[in-house]
C-alpha positions in Angstrom: 9.0 0.0 -16.3 9.5 -3.4 -14.7 6.2 -5.3 -13.9 5.9 -8.1 -11.6 4.1 -10.8 -13.8 4.2 -13.5 -11.2 0.6 -14.9 -10.3 -0.6 -12.8 -7.0 -1.8 -15.9 -5.0 1.2 -17.9 -5.9 3.3 -14.7 -4.3 1.2 -14.9 -1.3 1.2 -18.3 -0.8 5.1 -18.2 -1.0 5.2 -15.1 1.3 2.8 -16.7 4.0 0.5 -13.7 3.3 -3.4 -13.3 3.5 -4.6 -11.9 -0.2 -6.9 -9.8 1.8 -4.2 -7.4 2.7 -3.9 -6.7 -1.2 -7.7 -6.3 -1.5 -8.2 -9.6 -3.0 -10.9 -11.7 -1.7 -9.7 -14.8 -3.3 -8.2 -17.7 -1.1 -5.5 -20.4 -2.1 -6.2 -23.8 -1.2 -2.7 -24.9 -2.1 -0.1 -25.3 0.4 3.4 -24.0 0.0 6.0 -26.4 -0.9 8.5 -24.9 1.5 5.8 -24.8 4.5 7.5 -27.1 6.6 11.4 -26.3 5.8 13.3 -24.3 8.4 14.2 -21.0 7.4 17.5 -19.2 8.3 17.7 -15.8 10.1 18.7 -14.1 6.7 15.6 -15.8 5.2 13.4 -14.7 7.7 14.5 -11.0 7.1 14.5 -11.4 3.4 11.1 -12.5 3.4 9.9 -9.6 5.7 11.4 -7.1 3.0 9.9 -8.8 0.1 6.6 -9.0 1.9 6.4 -5.1 2.3 7.7 -4.8 -1.3 5.0 -6.9 -2.4 2.0 -5.5 -0.4 2.9 -2.0 -1.4 4.1 -2.6 -4.8 7.8 -1.1 -4.7 10.8 -2.2 -6.4 14.0 -2.5 -4.9 15.7 0.8 -5.5 12.9 3.0 -4.6 12.2 0.7 -1.2 15.9 1.3 -0.5 15.4 4.8 -1.0 12.4 5.0 1.4 14.7 2.9 3.8 17.7 5.6 3.7 14.7 8.4 4.2 13.5 6.7 7.0 16.8 6.6 8.6 17.3 10.3 8.4 14.1 11.1 9.9 13.6 11.2 13.7 12.1 8.3 15.6 12.5 4.3 14.8 13.6 3.6 11.1 11.4 0.6 10.9 8.4 2.6 11.7 9.1 5.7 9.8 9.5 3.1 7.1 6.2 2.0 7.4 4.9 5.3 7.8 6.5 6.4 4.4 5.3 3.3 2.7 1.6 4.2 3.9 1.7 8.0 2.6 2.2 6.9 -0.9 -0.5 8.4 -3.1 -1.7 5.0 -4.6 -1.8 3.4 -1.2 -4.0 6.1 0.2 -6.3 5.9 -2.7 -6.7 2.0 -1.9 -7.4 3.1 1.9 -10.2 5.3 1.0 -11.9 2.5 -0.8 -11.6 4.3 -4.3 -9.7 1.3 -5.4 -10.2 -2.4 -4.7 -6.3 -3.2 -5.0 -3.1 -1.0 -5.0 -2.4 -1.8 -8.4 -5.6 -0.4 -9.6 -5.0 2.7 -7.4 -1.8 3.1 -9.0 -3.5 2.7 -12.5 -6.1 5.5 -11.2 -3.3 8.0 -10.3 -1.3 7.1 -13.5 -4.2 7.8 -15.6 -4.6 11.3 -14.1 -7.6 10.8 -12.1 -6.7 12.2 -9.2 -6.7 15.7 -7.6 -4.4 16.5 -4.5 -5.1 20.1 -3.0 -7.0 20.8 -6.4 -4.0 19.9 -8.4 -3.8 17.0 -10.9 -1.1 14.2 -9.5 -0.1 11.5 -11.6 2.9 10.1 -9.6 1.7 7.0 -7.9 4.7 7.3 -5.4 3.6 11.3 -4.2 3.8 11.1 -0.3 0.6 13.0 1.2 0.9 15.1 3.9 -1.6 16.1 7.0 -4.2 18.4 5.8 -4.1 17.5 2.3 -7.5 16.8 0.2 -7.4 13.8 -2.5 -10.5 13.7 -4.8 -11.2 12.3 -8.2 -11.6 14.7 -11.1 -15.0 16.0 -11.6 -15.2 14.7 -15.0 -14.5 11.0 -13.9 -16.8 11.1 -11.0 -19.8 9.8 -12.9 -18.1 6.9 -14.1 -19.7 3.7 -13.7 -16.2 2.4 -13.0 -16.3 4.0 -9.4 -19.7 2.8 -8.6 -18.8 -0.9 -9.4 -15.5 -0.1 -7.3 -17.6 1.6 -4.1 -20.1 -1.5 -4.4 -16.8 -3.8 -3.6 -15.2 -1.5 -1.4 -18.2 -0.1 0.6 -17.7 -2.4 3.6 -13.9 -1.7 4.0 -12.8 -0.2 7.2 -11.6 3.2 6.5 -8.1 4.0 8.6 -8.6 6.7 11.6 -5.9 9.0 9.9 -8.4 9.4 7.0 -11.7 11.0 6.6 -14.0 10.0 3.7 -16.6 11.5 1.7 -17.4 8.5 -0.8 -20.5 10.1 -2.2 -18.1 13.0 -3.9 -15.3 10.4 -4.1 -13.3 12.9 -1.9 -11.1 12.5 1.3 -9.0 14.2 3.6 -5.8 13.3 5.5 -6.6 14.2 9.1 -3.2 13.3 10.4 -0.3 11.2 9.5 -0.6 7.4 10.3 1.1 6.0 13.4 2.2 2.5 13.2 -0.2 1.3 15.4 -2.6 2.4 12.4 -1.1 0.4 9.7 -2.7 -3.1 9.6 0.0 -4.5 7.5 1.5 -8.0 8.7 5.2 -6.9 8.3 7.7 -7.1 11.0 9.8 -4.0 10.0 12.8 -4.5 12.5 13.8 -7.5 10.4 13.9 -5.2 7.6 16.0 -2.7 9.6 18.6 -5.7 10.4 18.7 -6.8 6.9 19.7 -3.3 5.7 22.0 -2.6 8.4 24.4 -5.7 8.1 
């Protein structure tokens, strides 16, 4: 499996991204070396795509597949793409506050700690649907690990499309998210322009 080993803050700096969107509270004091350089239209489009891929932890091929799937759905392709990315199981675990970062959420799913509608799912890219219930397995609920996570993520804002019971490490997808409810600083129209060339 391909692993991105670039330091997170360095990558955030190069993409002009606030690390808080990744669930990281650190700040970088350094200035990007390319801060004052003019970027071409293609460069702007590419940066938006890299931003979306980096935030959701998706590699190029799966990202391309999401784009093609978003094109086939009715409605605007850019909005569909962002909604598909937001519906990933690892992202939903992160949004519910059961993980500090999306990488940690991915690991929790990989290690078979998550039940979707009572069935164990260990695929981070699994797309949740409205009405799905997601919970941590009974045998892991008492883990000190989750208590530490909830201490950190307790004050985090839970999106309106999710319902969460943090005591029982359980949540439900009330409805599918709309683009307005997704607080990711990505201009999806630039991604559509890039792929439609």
